[in-house]
MDTraj code that builds the backbone (N, CA, C; nanometers):
import mdtraj as md
import numpy as np

residues = "MET GLY LYS SER LEU PHE ARG PHE LEU LEU LEU PHE VAL ILE VAL LEU THR SER GLY TYR CYS ILE HIS ILE GLY SER ILE ASN LEU PHE SER LEU ASN ARG ASN MET ALA ILE ILE ASN VAL SER TYR ILE PHE ASN ALA VAL PHE THR ILE LEU LEU THR SER GLY ILE ILE LEU VAL SER LYS LYS PHE LYS ASP GLN LEU GLY PHE ILE PHE MET ALA GLY SER LEU VAL LYS ILE GLY ALA PHE LEU VAL VAL ILE ASN LEU TYR ASN PHE GLU THR ASN LYS ASN VAL PHE LEU ASP PHE PHE VAL ALA TYR VAL ILE CYS LEU ILE LEU GLU VAL TYR TYR VAL SER ARG ILE LEU ASN SER ASP LYS".split()
xyz = np.array([
    [2.4698, -0.3077, 1.8316],
    [2.5240, -0.1786, 1.8714],
    [2.4358, -0.0968, 1.9127],
    [2.3534, -0.0521, 1.8136],
    [2.2569, 0.0434, 1.8320],
    [2.1529, 0.0205, 1.9657],
    [2.0823, -0.1080, 1.9434],
    [2.0063, -0.1415, 2.0625],
    [2.0885, -0.1173, 2.2194],
    [2.2029, -0.1884, 2.2092],
    [2.2743, -0.1520, 2.3122],
    [2.2818, -0.0042, 2.4033],
    [2.3358, 0.0605, 2.2713],
    [2.3212, 0.2055, 2.3383],
    [2.2056, 0.2808, 2.3623],
    [2.1159, 0.2509, 2.2919],
    [1.9930, 0.2774, 2.3325],
    [1.9342, 0.2395, 2.4847],
    [1.9542, 0.1265, 2.4826],
    [1.9687, 0.0726, 2.6211],
    [2.0138, 0.1256, 2.7426],
    [2.1292, 0.1804, 2.7175],
    [2.2173, 0.2495, 2.7827],
    [2.1723, 0.3595, 2.8441],
    [2.1217, 0.4246, 2.7407],
    [2.0935, 0.5764, 2.7229],
    [1.9114, 0.5912, 2.7899],
    [1.8494, 0.4850, 2.7489],
    [1.7237, 0.5059, 2.8473],
    [1.7465, 0.4526, 2.9983],
    [1.8482, 0.3704, 3.0494],
    [1.8788, 0.3373, 3.2067],
    [1.9016, 0.4543, 3.2672],
    [2.0642, 0.5370, 3.1926],
    [2.0973, 0.6292, 3.1903],
    [2.0354, 0.7537, 3.2414],
    [1.9280, 0.8042, 3.1543],
    [1.8350, 0.9057, 3.1883],
    [1.7542, 0.8442, 3.3115],
    [1.7617, 0.7484, 3.3333],
    [1.5807, 0.6811, 3.4410],
    [1.6773, 0.7158, 3.5986],
    [1.7771, 0.6332, 3.5759],
    [1.8988, 0.6225, 3.6870],
    [1.9089, 0.7919, 3.7369],
    [1.9790, 0.8501, 3.6571],
    [2.0060, 0.9908, 3.6713],
    [1.9256, 1.0882, 3.6997],
    [1.8302, 1.1053, 3.6407],
    [1.7112, 1.1972, 3.7248],
    [1.6655, 1.1236, 3.8390],
    [1.6390, 0.9933, 3.8289],
    [1.5892, 0.9573, 3.9551],
    [1.7217, 1.0576, 4.0641],
    [1.8374, 1.0018, 4.0608],
    [1.9157, 1.0079, 4.1683],
    [1.9258, 1.2391, 4.2201],
    [1.9069, 1.2673, 4.0622],
    [1.8897, 1.4171, 4.0713],
    [1.7984, 1.4669, 4.1530],
    [1.6724, 1.3845, 4.1562],
    [1.5418, 1.4421, 4.2441],
    [1.5727, 1.4085, 4.3386],
    [1.6403, 1.2797, 4.4112],
    [1.6459, 1.2309, 4.5550],
    [1.7880, 1.3367, 4.6229],
    [1.8952, 1.3703, 4.5234],
    [1.9822, 1.4703, 4.5616],
    [1.9200, 1.5704, 4.6151],
    [1.8174, 1.6449, 4.5212],
    [1.7393, 1.7927, 4.5528],
    [1.6789, 1.7763, 4.6418],
    [1.5774, 1.6445, 4.6640],
    [1.5177, 1.6641, 4.7818],
    [1.5837, 1.6399, 4.9035],
    [1.6662, 1.5718, 4.9290],
    [1.7196, 1.5696, 5.0545],
    [1.8054, 1.6574, 5.1220],
    [1.8384, 1.7919, 4.9881],
    [1.8780, 1.9064, 5.0226],
    [1.7845, 1.9749, 5.1120],
    [1.6883, 1.9391, 5.0206],
    [1.5437, 2.0673, 5.0593],
    [1.4810, 2.0137, 5.1999],
    [1.4497, 1.8690, 5.2361],
    [1.4269, 1.8034, 5.3249],
    [1.5061, 1.8243, 5.4609],
    [1.6365, 1.8470, 5.4691],
    [1.7235, 1.8538, 5.5394],
    [1.7592, 2.0260, 5.5742],
    [1.6989, 2.0658, 5.4801],
    [1.7351, 2.2723, 5.4504],
    [1.8621, 2.2565, 5.4593],
    [1.9563, 2.2059, 5.3806],
    [2.0970, 2.2335, 5.3584],
    [2.1027, 2.3466, 5.2834],
    [2.2228, 2.4021, 5.3056],
    [2.2692, 2.5297, 5.2567],
    [2.3431, 2.4837, 5.1481],
    [2.3103, 2.4980, 4.9798],
    [2.4431, 2.4411, 4.8754],
    [2.4040, 2.5297, 4.7586],
    [2.5506, 2.5212, 4.7138],
    [2.5017, 2.6329, 4.5830],
    [2.4260, 2.5135, 4.4589],
    [2.2883, 2.5436, 4.4410],
    [2.2452, 2.5073, 4.3259],
    [2.3082, 2.4813, 4.2067],
    [2.4015, 2.5922, 4.1499],
    [2.4538, 2.5867, 4.0234],
    [2.5618, 2.5000, 4.0364],
    [2.6686, 2.4591, 4.1291],
    [2.7520, 2.3713, 4.1268],
    [2.6592, 2.2418, 4.1075],
    [2.5287, 2.1898, 4.1757],
    [2.4887, 2.1014, 4.1771],
    [2.4246, 2.0588, 4.0241],
    [2.3925, 2.1390, 3.9769],
    [2.3150, 2.1230, 3.8027],
    [2.4580, 2.1605, 3.7327],
    [2.5336, 2.1866, 3.7463],
    [2.6667, 2.2280, 3.6454],
    [2.7086, 2.0724, 3.6582],
    [2.7570, 1.9913, 3.7939],
    [2.8007, 1.8727, 3.7910],
    [2.7217, 1.7514, 3.7448],
    [2.5976, 1.7592, 3.7426],
    [2.4686, 1.6825, 3.7091],
    [2.4954, 1.6915, 3.5266],
    [2.4924, 1.7793, 3.4621],
    [2.5105, 1.8180, 3.3578],
    [2.6492, 1.7604, 3.3123],
    [2.7370, 1.7741, 3.3888],
    [2.8962, 1.8039, 3.3254],
    [2.9012, 1.6222, 3.3086],
    [2.8430, 1.5314, 3.4283],
    [2.8364, 1.4051, 3.4478],
    [2.8113, 1.3340, 3.3594],
    [2.6778, 1.3877, 3.2928],
    [2.5642, 1.3269, 3.2092],
    [2.6348, 1.3256, 3.0974],
    [2.6851, 1.4549, 3.0330],
    [2.7353, 1.4482, 2.9124],
    [2.8506, 1.3713, 2.8775],
    [2.9237, 1.3946, 2.9861],
    [3.0746, 1.3089, 2.9767],
    [3.0229, 1.1590, 2.9630],
    [2.9433, 1.1000, 3.0522],
    [2.9399, 0.9884, 3.0817],
    [2.8795, 0.9227, 2.9376],
    [2.7811, 0.9930, 2.8730],
    [2.6900, 0.9566, 2.7663],
    [2.8176, 0.9552, 2.6432],
    [2.9108, 1.0594, 2.6397],
    [2.9974, 1.0688, 2.5538],
    [3.0899, 0.9503, 2.5538],
    [3.1263, 0.9301, 2.6761],
    [3.2465, 0.7940, 2.7044],
    [3.1725, 0.6538, 2.6646],
    [3.0909, 0.6380, 2.7448],
    [3.0455, 0.4874, 2.7228],
    [2.9519, 0.4789, 2.6055],
    [2.9251, 0.5744, 2.5242],
    [2.8617, 0.5850, 2.3975],
    [2.9887, 0.5527, 2.2619],
    [3.0794, 0.5915, 2.2956],
    [3.2204, 0.5695, 2.2505],
    [3.2589, 0.4309, 2.2698],
    [3.2808, 0.4010, 2.4077],
    [3.3041, 0.2729, 2.4491],
    [3.2016, 0.1871, 2.3131],
    [3.0965, 0.1760, 2.3620],
    [3.0033, 0.1117, 2.2751],
    [3.0067, 0.0770, 2.1428],
    [3.0678, 0.2056, 2.0991],
    [3.0609, 0.1842, 1.9580],
    [3.2057, 0.1404, 1.8990],
    [3.3101, 0.1593, 2.0025],
    [3.4514, 0.0910, 1.9524],
    [3.4704, -0.0313, 2.0152],
    [3.3881, -0.1105, 2.0548],
    [3.3776, -0.2059, 2.1538],
    [3.4374, -0.3407, 2.0857],
    [3.3981, -0.3438, 1.9099],
    [3.4451, -0.4327, 1.8792],
    [3.5825, -0.4527, 1.8072],
    [3.6165, -0.3376, 1.7496],
    [3.7399, -0.3011, 1.7411],
    [3.8723, -0.3089, 1.8256],
    [3.8237, -0.2171, 1.9455],
    [3.9105, -0.2461, 2.0417],
    [3.8695, -0.3222, 2.1869],
    [3.8324, -0.4189, 2.1643],
    [3.7868, -0.5044, 2.2565],
    [3.9162, -0.5108, 2.3886],
    [4.0041, -0.5221, 2.3869],
    [4.1149, -0.5395, 2.4705],
    [4.1986, -0.4091, 2.5178],
    [4.1530, -0.3093, 2.4583],
    [4.1885, -0.2092, 2.5028],
    [4.0925, -0.0919, 2.5926],
    [3.9511, -0.1903, 2.6038],
    [3.8185, -0.1147, 2.6380],
    [3.8301, -0.0505, 2.8151],
    [3.9380, -0.1162, 2.9081],
    [3.9419, -0.1074, 3.0029],
    [4.0206, -0.0194, 3.0272],
    [4.1369, -0.0118, 2.9785],
    [4.2379, 0.1182, 2.9470],
    [4.1664, 0.2779, 2.9209],
    [4.0784, 0.2307, 2.7999],
    [3.9872, 0.3611, 2.7684],
    [3.9019, 0.4401, 2.8605],
    [3.8232, 0.3124, 2.9372],
    [3.7257, 0.3390, 3.0670],
    [3.8469, 0.4193, 3.1788],
    [3.9296, 0.3789, 3.2199],
    [4.0407, 0.4187, 3.3303],
    [4.0717, 0.5826, 3.2681],
    [4.1204, 0.5747, 3.1590],
    [4.1864, 0.7166, 3.0697],
    [4.0527, 0.8111, 3.0932],
    [3.9316, 0.7866, 3.0698],
    [3.7844, 0.8526, 3.0194],
    [3.7482, 0.9036, 3.1915],
    [3.7710, 0.8175, 3.2563],
    [3.7232, 0.8456, 3.4032],
    [3.8214, 0.9643, 3.4836],
    [3.9586, 0.9242, 3.4251],
    [4.0687, 1.0427, 3.5204],
    [4.0568, 1.1428, 3.4316],
    [4.0291, 1.1494, 3.3037],
    [3.9956, 1.2608, 3.2262],
    [3.8671, 1.3916, 3.2563],
    [3.7814, 1.2846, 3.3159],
    [3.6460, 1.3383, 3.3891],
    [3.6794, 1.3746, 3.4762],
    [3.7108, 1.3461, 3.5868],
    [3.7630, 1.4658, 3.7176],
    [3.8093, 1.6006, 3.6624],
    [3.9113, 1.5580, 3.6124],
    [4.0156, 1.6827, 3.5651],
    [3.9599, 1.7735, 3.4861],
    [3.8537, 1.7164, 3.3809],
    [3.7698, 1.8335, 3.3254],
    [3.6724, 1.9293, 3.4224],
    [3.6200, 1.8289, 3.5352],
    [3.5615, 1.8944, 3.5755],
    [3.6106, 2.0097, 3.6596],
    [3.7309, 2.0000, 3.7275],
    [3.8383, 2.0568, 3.8211],
    [3.8359, 2.2211, 3.7274],
    [3.8527, 2.2081, 3.6118],
    [3.9023, 2.2748, 3.4975],
    [3.7294, 2.3673, 3.4712],
    [3.6433, 2.3104, 3.4638],
    [3.5183, 2.3804, 3.4475],
    [3.4778, 2.4762, 3.5989],
    [3.4614, 2.4172, 3.6588],
    [3.4523, 2.4824, 3.8148],
    [3.5564, 2.6016, 3.8293],
    [3.6867, 2.5827, 3.8084],
    [3.7435, 2.7161, 3.8070],
    [3.7266, 2.8254, 3.6728],
    [3.7029, 2.7649, 3.5435],
    [3.6221, 2.8509, 3.5204],
    [3.5386, 2.9524, 3.5757],
    [3.4403, 2.8296, 3.5858],
    [3.3257, 2.9243, 3.6053],
    [3.3373, 3.0169, 3.7927],
    [3.4533, 2.9761, 3.8283],
    [3.4517, 3.0582, 3.9508],
    [3.4008, 3.0049, 4.0737],
    [3.3420, 2.9111, 4.0701],
    [3.2924, 2.8355, 4.1503],
    [3.3830, 2.8035, 4.2976],
    [3.3294, 2.8381, 4.4271],
    [3.4209, 2.8192, 4.5300],
    [3.4054, 2.6714, 4.5458],
    [3.5361, 2.5962, 4.5520],
    [3.5569, 2.4531, 4.6163],
    [3.6129, 2.4621, 4.7446],
    [3.5084, 2.3993, 4.8149],
    [3.5013, 2.3154, 4.9079],
    [3.4756, 2.1838, 4.9532],
    [3.4061, 2.1277, 5.0596],
    [3.3897, 1.9931, 5.0905],
    [3.2751, 1.9639, 5.0463],
    [3.1951, 2.0702, 5.0496],
    [3.0329, 2.0503, 4.9718],
    [3.0189, 2.0390, 4.8322],
    [3.1078, 2.1347, 4.8193],
    [3.1062, 2.1448, 4.6312],
    [3.1693, 2.0185, 4.5845],
    [3.2947, 1.9301, 4.6284],
    [3.3387, 1.8087, 4.5904],
    [3.2157, 1.7062, 4.6481],
    [3.1157, 1.6821, 4.7203],
    [3.0127, 1.6322, 4.7816],
    [2.8944, 1.6041, 4.6629],
    [2.8641, 1.7246, 4.6468],
    [2.8118, 1.7585, 4.5333],
    [2.8356, 1.7030, 4.3937],
    [2.9197, 1.7408, 4.3899],
    [3.0249, 1.6937, 4.2168],
    [3.0132, 1.4911, 4.2537],
    [3.0807, 1.4137, 4.3859],
    [3.0667, 1.3483, 4.4097],
    [2.9408, 1.2347, 4.3762],
    [2.8533, 1.2402, 4.4235],
    [2.7136, 1.2391, 4.4021],
    [2.6940, 1.2001, 4.2920],
    [2.6900, 1.2894, 4.2018],
    [2.6643, 1.2583, 4.0275],
    [2.7685, 1.1660, 3.9891],
    [2.9095, 1.2036, 4.0037],
    [3.0226, 1.1295, 3.9827],
    [2.9661, 0.9749, 4.0068],
    [2.9389, 0.9169, 4.1123],
    [2.9071, 0.7949, 4.1739],
    [2.8071, 0.7359, 4.0483],
    [2.6885, 0.8172, 4.0719],
    [2.5664, 0.7255, 3.9794],
    [2.6154, 0.7437, 3.8252],
    [2.7043, 0.8128, 3.7865],
    [2.7496, 0.7899, 3.6481],
    [2.8311, 0.6696, 3.6025],
    [2.9220, 0.6933, 3.7101],
    [3.0386, 0.5615, 3.7144],
    [2.9717, 0.4153, 3.7492],
    [2.8703, 0.4384, 3.8251],
    [2.8151, 0.2946, 3.8514],
    [2.7617, 0.2304, 3.7064],
    [2.6861, 0.3275, 3.6464],
    [2.6338, 0.2846, 3.5432],
    [2.7517, 0.2532, 3.4634],
    [2.8515, 0.3063, 3.4253],
    [2.9519, 0.3018, 3.3305],
    [3.0086, 0.1416, 3.3310],
    [3.0810, 0.1734, 3.4631],
    [3.1439, 0.0173, 3.5195],
    [3.0246, -0.0875, 3.4725],
    [2.9054, -0.0438, 3.5027],
    [2.7914, -0.1678, 3.4734],
    [2.7932, -0.2268, 3.2914],
    [2.7998, -0.1384, 3.2239],
    [2.8082, -0.1068, 3.1164],
    [2.9409, -0.1891, 3.0338],
    [3.0479, -0.1139, 3.0617],
    [3.1904, -0.1613, 3.0364],
    [3.1847, -0.2765, 3.0765],
    [3.1481, -0.3342, 3.1785],
    [3.1835, -0.5221, 3.2264],
    [3.1069, -0.5809, 3.1568],
    [2.9353, -0.5455, 3.1437],
    [2.8602, -0.6213, 3.0124],
    [2.9559, -0.6349, 2.8732],
    [2.9831, -0.5352, 2.8287],
    [3.0510, -0.5226, 2.6744],
    [3.1504, -0.6410, 2.6914],
    [3.2472, -0.6052, 2.8120],
    [3.3677, -0.6943, 2.8320],
    [3.3637, -0.8598, 2.8603],
    [3.2467, -0.8818, 2.9407],
    [3.1914, -0.9620, 2.9377],
    [3.0784, -1.0625, 2.8648],
    [3.0759, -0.9706, 2.7438],
    [2.9978, -1.0577, 2.6394],
    [3.0115, -1.1668, 2.5467],
    [3.1407, -1.1507, 2.5104],
    [3.1925, -1.2861, 2.4108],
    [3.2746, -1.3744, 2.5360],
    [3.2598, -1.3808, 2.6706],
    [3.2886, -1.4670, 2.7272],
    [3.2075, -1.5830, 2.7759],
])
top = md.Topology()
chain = top.add_chain()
for i, resn in enumerate(residues, 1):
    res = top.add_residue(resn, chain, resSeq=i)
    for name in ("N", "CA", "C"):
        top.add_atom(name, md.element.get_by_symbol(name[0]), res)
traj = md.Trajectory(xyz[None], top)
C-alpha cells in the first residue's frame, strides 16, 4: 500500500508540474491575458484535493473495495463544488477563462485519479 501511494505521488508531481509548465508556457507564448492568481489557486487546489482523495482511496481500498467507485465519484463532485466555494471566497471573477484555467488542472488530476482508481479496482481480477 505504501509503495502504491509513493508511486502515485511521484507520478502525480511529475505530471502536474509538467502540465503547469506547459499551461503557463502556452499562455506566455500566445500572449494571453490571464489572471495568474486563479491559475495558481486552481493547480494548488486540484493538487491538494487529488492527493487527499486518491491517497484516501488507496488507504481504504482493501476495506471498501466495492464502494471505491462511489467514493471516487462523490469526491469528484465535492471537488468541483469546493472549488466554486473557494473562488467565491477569494472574489475571483468567474467567466469562461476562469473555467478553462480550472478545467485544465482538473482534467490533468482527473486522468491520474481515474488511472489509479482503475488500477486498484482491477488489481484483484
